[in-house]
C-alpha positions as CSV (number, residue, x, y, z in Angstrom):
1,M,92.1,75.1,66.7
2,N,89.2,77.7,67.1
3,T,88.9,78.5,70.8
4,L,86.5,80.4,72.7
5,I,86.9,82.2,75.7
6,A,83.3,83.0,77.2
7,Y,83.4,85.3,80.7
8,A,82.0,87.6,83.0
9,T,83.8,89.9,85.5
10,K,82.6,92.5,87.8
11,Y,85.3,94.4,88.4
12,G,87.6,93.8,85.9
13,C,90.3,91.0,87.3
14,A,88.5,87.7,84.9
15,Q,89.6,89.7,82.1
16,K,93.4,90.6,82.4
17,C,93.4,87.1,83.3
18,V,91.3,86.1,80.0
19,L,93.5,88.1,78.4
20,E,96.5,86.6,79.5
21,L,95.2,83.0,78.9
22,S,94.5,83.8,75.7
23,N,97.9,84.8,74.8
24,E,99.5,81.6,75.8
25,L,96.9,79.5,73.8
26,K,97.7,77.7,70.5
27,G,95.3,78.3,67.6
28,K,92.6,81.3,66.7
29,V,91.1,82.4,70.2
30,E,88.2,84.5,70.2
31,I,86.9,86.2,73.4
32,V,83.5,86.8,74.3
33,N,82.6,88.8,77.6
34,L,79.0,87.1,78.6
35,K,77.7,90.7,79.8
36,E,78.2,92.2,76.3
37,K,77.0,89.3,74.0
38,T,74.8,86.5,75.3
39,N,74.2,84.6,71.9
40,V,77.3,82.8,70.5
41,N,77.2,80.4,67.8
42,L,79.6,77.4,69.5
43,S,79.8,75.3,65.9
44,K,82.6,77.5,64.7
45,F,84.6,76.6,67.9
46,D,86.6,73.4,68.7
47,R,87.4,74.3,72.3
48,V,85.6,76.6,74.8
49,I,87.0,77.9,77.9
50,I,84.3,78.9,80.5
51,G,84.8,81.3,83.8
52,G,84.5,84.6,85.7
53,S,85.1,85.8,89.1
54,I,83.7,85.0,92.1
55,Y,81.7,87.5,94.4
56,M,80.0,86.3,97.3
57,G,80.0,82.9,96.4
58,K,78.9,82.7,93.0
59,I,80.3,83.1,89.5
60,Q,77.8,85.9,87.4
61,K,74.6,85.1,86.5
62,E,75.9,85.4,82.8
63,V,78.3,82.6,82.6
64,T,75.7,80.2,84.4
65,D,72.8,81.5,82.0
66,F,75.4,80.8,79.2
67,I,76.2,77.1,80.6
68,N,72.4,76.3,81.3
69,R,71.5,77.3,77.7
70,N,74.7,75.4,75.8
71,L,75.1,72.4,78.2
72,D,74.3,69.9,75.4
73,V,76.5,71.2,73.3
74,L,79.7,71.9,75.6
75,L,79.6,68.4,77.0
76,S,80.6,67.7,73.1
77,K,83.1,70.1,73.1
78,E,86.7,70.2,74.4
79,T,86.5,72.8,77.8
80,G,88.5,74.3,80.2
81,L,86.8,76.0,83.4
82,F,88.5,78.6,85.8
83,I,87.3,80.9,88.8
84,C,89.1,84.3,89.9
85,G,88.6,85.3,93.2
86,M,90.2,85.9,96.5
87,Q,89.5,82.3,98.1
88,E,92.0,80.3,99.6
89,G,92.2,76.3,100.4
90,D,89.4,74.1,100.7
91,M,87.0,77.2,99.6
92,L,88.4,77.0,96.1
93,E,87.2,73.5,95.4
94,K,84.1,74.2,97.2
95,E,83.3,77.0,94.8
96,I,84.4,75.4,91.4
97,K,82.0,72.7,92.6
98,E,79.2,75.1,93.5
99,N,79.4,77.0,90.1
100,F,79.9,74.6,87.7
101,P,77.8,71.6,86.3
102,S,79.6,68.3,87.7
103,D,79.0,66.6,84.4
104,L,80.8,69.6,83.0
105,I,83.5,69.8,85.5
106,S,84.4,66.0,85.1
107,R,84.5,66.5,81.2
108,S,86.9,69.4,80.9
109,K,90.5,69.0,80.3
110,T,92.0,71.7,82.9
111,V,89.7,73.4,85.9
112,K,92.0,75.8,87.1
113,Y,91.6,79.0,90.1
114,F,93.6,82.3,88.8
115,G,93.5,84.0,91.8
116,G,91.8,87.6,92.3
117,E,92.1,91.2,93.1
118,F,90.9,93.8,95.6
119,I,90.7,97.3,94.1
120,F,89.0,99.8,96.2
121,N,88.2,102.4,93.6
122,K,86.2,100.3,91.9
123,M,84.0,99.1,94.6
124,N,81.3,100.7,96.5
125,F,81.2,101.9,100.2
126,M,79.6,99.1,101.6
127,E,81.4,96.5,99.7
128,K,84.8,98.7,100.6
129,V,83.7,98.1,104.3
130,I,83.0,94.3,104.1
131,V,86.1,93.9,102.4
132,K,88.4,95.6,105.0
133,K,86.0,93.8,107.7
134,V,86.2,90.5,106.6
135,S,89.8,90.5,104.7
136,K,91.6,93.2,106.8
137,I,92.8,94.5,103.5
138,T,92.7,98.2,103.1
139,S,94.4,99.2,100.1
140,D,94.6,97.5,96.8
141,K,96.0,94.0,96.4
142,S,96.4,91.7,93.4
143,Y,97.3,87.9,93.6
144,I,96.6,86.9,90.2
145,Q,98.2,83.3,89.7
146,H,100.2,83.9,87.0
147,S,101.7,80.2,87.2
148,N,98.3,78.7,87.3
149,I,97.3,80.5,83.9
150,K,100.3,79.6,82.0
151,K,99.9,75.8,83.7
152,F,96.0,76.3,82.4
153,A,97.2,77.0,79.0
154,E,100.2,74.3,79.0
155,D,97.3,71.4,80.2
156,F,95.0,73.0,77.5
157,N,97.5,73.3,74.2
158,S,99.3,69.9,75.6
159,K,95.9,68.3,74.2
160,Y,95.8,69.5,71.1
161,Q,99.8,68.8,69.6
């Protein structure tokens, strides 16, 4: 099985999660940062995992563009979807529904939330002010959900035994 993980990240959290996920998956895995490479030949992949970090309610434009360009092909592949961010509760489901096409969500083998991070030295001044005001967090915090990454890989791998 050849698997593509296509993602985009703003501060690097999604990349950390993708690297962790890739180590848990069976078969050959290729990782593509959609901010660095936009044209990907999907014909050589049996499975495609797509995700990225959510910022101000939206996933990166590169992820949306990738999905829009390749939706017909993606619907014919085994897919998995993920988001990274600091959301909680009902907001997670809402952001998944708002950032991925419903037909892709319904056909995906697994859809998960991987958690997120606030790394202040990677933020500009205004971002720091907003995070401190809204979240009441004043120092770096990591809430990566390692158990969700592992469960995603288990769900995805179980389909291909």
